[in-house]
LOVORO-274505 format. One record per residue (C-alpha): x, y, z. Coordinates in steps of 0.001 Angstrom, whole numbers, plus 500000, padded with zeros to 6 digits. Each point is the difference from the previous one (the first is absolute). Layout:
LOVORO-274505
XYZ;...
This chain:
LOVORO-274505
783341419430702849;501698499387503316;498536501662503062;501701502947501726;502288497634501929;501197498495496721;498322496627500666;498889498264496812;496402498965499491;499331496280499425;499590500696496266;503281501923499839;501778497198501827;498595497386497614;501096502029496956;503443500604501514;500565496301500720;499014499001496461;503047501872498682;503282498061499982;502127501331502845;502717498220501871;499154499335503615;502487499995502857;499529497185502497;501583500425503413;500529497001502250;501684499693503377;503505498593499677;501388497376502361;502370502657501365;497102502404500676;500867502231497038;497188500652497485;500524498301496635;498411501852497047;499924498818496387;498058500893496836;497381497478498877;497202499509497483;496440499817501289;496467499094498962;496855501218501709;497560497184500738;496217500349499822;499793500219503797;502498502895499992;502977497931501176;503411500580498470;501753496922498648;503750499995499391;502137497242498501;503364499101501512;502430497166499454;499990497218502575;503541500890501101;499399503764500402;501178501746503163;496663501820500239;498201496645500105;502232498719502813;499359503256501860;496224499625499575;500027496411501181;501765501132503177;497954503220500437;496958500413497719;499504503732500659;500799501927496817;499473503314498283;499507500529496258;500206503491498507;499008500758496410;501010503345498488;500897501404496577;503390501543499314;498659503327498761;497392502634500747;497290500130500845;501248498153503073;497602497402501320;500409496994502227;498113497129501541;501498498249503015;498725496628501132;500952498496503360;499117496798501747;500603496296500276;501181498253496841;498597496692498874;502365497636498136;498426497906497232;501867497099498420;497123497945498583;497908501148497051;502317502866499048;501195498753496597;498100502735498078;501356502945501988;503522500254498526;498703500154496419;497216502445500884;502489502338501677;502635499666497277;497389500847497380;498666502904502071;503439501565500327;501624498972496722;497201499318497522;498600496713498709;502815498503497894;502942501635501844;498495498882503329;499597496431498799;503575499972498640;501425501458503237;498247497359502071;501266497189497745;503553501338500434;499633499861503798;500091496214499899;498289497905502608;500660502136503062;496972499623502270;497986503142500610;498008500658503153;497214502552500358;499996502459502868;496509501318500620;499093503004502130;496477501130500721;499795503474501521;496444501287499539;500987503568500907;503377500859498475;501511503394500705;499841502111496846;501103503425498983;499732501985496791;501916503183499227;497454502818499783;502204501809497457;499173499530496323;
């Protein structure tokens, strides 16, 4: 149960992140305007969030220019809960071949995820990784 401020316990956060939610990544646009888009995520063993993006994505260009990002994960319905991660993104290009399939299967299921990825062709994916050891969290105290 969250504390009186609504902050989730580490166990609540872990359980929340195991559920498939879309995340919203916000990067800083070249024009200074925030750029927010929905993304899939995986939680790594060290607590980092990993997100796949295509090599030609605007969010990737934004991160390469300014690596400070925010990622917010929240469900669409009650009880309202969120986890917000902020910090400096790390861009991984090498050793990321397993991430697209793992994420597609997480969000779509085993066979549909594999089929979706095959239909994507050979577009190169990049992994954006964000480690924020103390994300802001909140859980609606209402049942």
